[in-house]
Structures are given as C-alpha cells and as structure tokens.
C-alpha positions, 0 to 999 in steps of 0.5 A: 506555231510549229517548228519544222524539223530538219532531218539529221542526215540533211543537217550533217550534209549542210554542215559538212565541208564542201570537199566531203559533199563532192565525191571525187571522180573514180578510176582514171576519169580525172586523167582523161579530162586533163589529157583531153584538155592538154591534147585540145590545146596542143592541136590549137597551138599549131605554131608550137607543133610546127616549131618542134618539127621545124627546128630539129629538121633545120638542124638536120639539114644544116648538119647534113649539107653544110657540115656533113662533108667536112665531118664525113666526106663519104656522104654518109654523115646523115646516117650518123646524125639522125639518131641524135636529131631524133632526141633533139626533136623530143627535147625541143617538143618536151620543153614546152611542157615546162612552160605549160605547167608553169602557166597552169600554176601561175594563172589560177587554173589550179585554184579553180581545180580545188573546187572541183571533184578532181585530183589536181595532180592529174593535170600533170599526167595530162601534160605528160601524155600530150607531150608523149603523143605530140612528140612521137608525131613530130619525131615521125615527121622528122624521120620522114624528112631524113629518109627524103634526104638520104637516111638509109636505116637497115632495121627490121620491123621489130627493131623499128618497134624497139626504136619507138619504145626507146624514144617513148621512154626518153620522151616520158623521162625528159617530159617529167623532168620538164614538168618538174622544172615548170613547177619549180619555176617562178614564171613561165619565162623562168621555166623556158630559160631553165628548160633551155639549158637541158637542150644543150645536153645532146651537143655534149654527147655522140649525137653529132661527132664520135666521143673519141674525137673530143678532148679527153676531159670532155670524153668522160662527160659525154660518155657518162651522161644520159643522152649518149647511151640512148643515142647509141641504142637508137643508132645500133637498132637502126643502123646495126652498129655495135650496142654493147651495154648501151641499151641497159644504160639507156633504159636505167637512165630514163627509168631513174629520171622518171622516178626522180622527176615524178617524186620531185614533181609530186612534192612541188605540186602538193607544196604549191597546190596545197592539195593531193 
C-alpha cells in the first residue's frame, strides 16, 4: 500500500491560520467598499436625509419669521442667522453617524468583517465620508431655502469656495466626534442621547444672537467654545463682517477635534472589534 505524499507548501497552507491564507485588500479598496456601503444605506434611508434638511429649515423659518422682528426689527435677521443654521444642519446630519456606528458594533456586522480580508477600521471611514457627502447636500438645500426667504450674501466665488471648505472641515470634525461617541455608547439609543447633547452647542454661541447680549458669565463660554469662531468665519465670508482671527481659531478647533476624536475612535474600535 502506498501513502500519498502531501507537498510541504500544501501542508503549510493547510495549517496556517485563516487570516494568513486570506490576503488583505491593498490600497484603499477596503475604504471604497465601506464608503459605497454607507452611501447606499444613506440613499435608502430617505427619512433620515429629509429630517437632516427639514429640522434646520424649520428652525431657520421659525427664527426668521417668529423671532426675527423682535431681535432685529430692520428685517435683516435672516442674514445673521443663516451661518448658524448651516452648522446646525451639519450637526443634525452628523448626529446620525453615532447611531449608525453603534448599530454596526451591536448587530454583529463587525464580527462578520473579521472573517473577511478587510481592514475593520475602514468601516469608520465609510461612515465619515458618507456623512460628509450627505451633509454637504443638505447644507446646499438649506442655503437654497434661505435665499428664497431673503438671505442676501455678497460673497465672491472664491469666498463661497472658502465657505464650502470651512463647512466641510467642520462636518469632518463633528462626524469623527459622533463616530467616537457611537463606539463608546452601549447601544444606538444611548448614542442618540449622547449625541443630542452636542446639538445644543450652537445655541451657546453667536449663532442666533450676538455674544455681547448674553449674561457676562455666559459670554466667556460662548466666546471660547469651538462653534463661535466657525460661525463668525462663515458669516464674514458670506456677508463681509469683520473676521479678525476667527478663521485661525475655527481651523484650529476643527483640526484638534478631528485628531482627538480619530485617536479616541481608533482606540475604541480596536478595543471593541479586537482587531486593527
């Protein structure tokens, strides 16, 4: 009786761990997979996209037509409030990222990803890029509605491009922060609650009223939180108001939030997913 001889290479392959036999995708292939997945989910979730547009639009109309005359009898309050509404729109849209990330972590999708030749962390990139695209579209819609109700910016094309850059940077910052919150939360419901707290920050800024009209103890908070310099930068670019050093503070705050949230999120992801 003869015994079949198994080549050494075949024996090595058979005894190698499953992860070693499955080569990882190179380049940004994994990121493309999850970006496509998140965009498809976003297109299918029409209600979430509508709410990200409808809620800020309703707030803008409410402040303009109900409170506007009391705040600014000259009728120019819409010009003042729109920059704040733009960031409020981005906040509402990015808040859904916390829920989506938490849902991925609690429904078993990450466990399935462990069996595939994909970098698990790429799922966060997918959520962030999808949020950026979705929120830029929602912001464009809100600005369009603002123009219909009397918003009259005097920005040049270059200044409009700078506004898009500032808004995109802010969306990236707040989306990374919401993604980290989604990873830290124990459930999608908890992630929604934690994220909702951040949506109050624009109300404690110069979004709706000038900072100098607030109580003295609140003025310090409003002047030294991240939202105010971003709003003042957008307001200056669109309406020609004095910018001062707001742009530097806005970029600095956004970059700091992105770095801190990305590091925090990466640590939480490795801890919960058990994989790099």
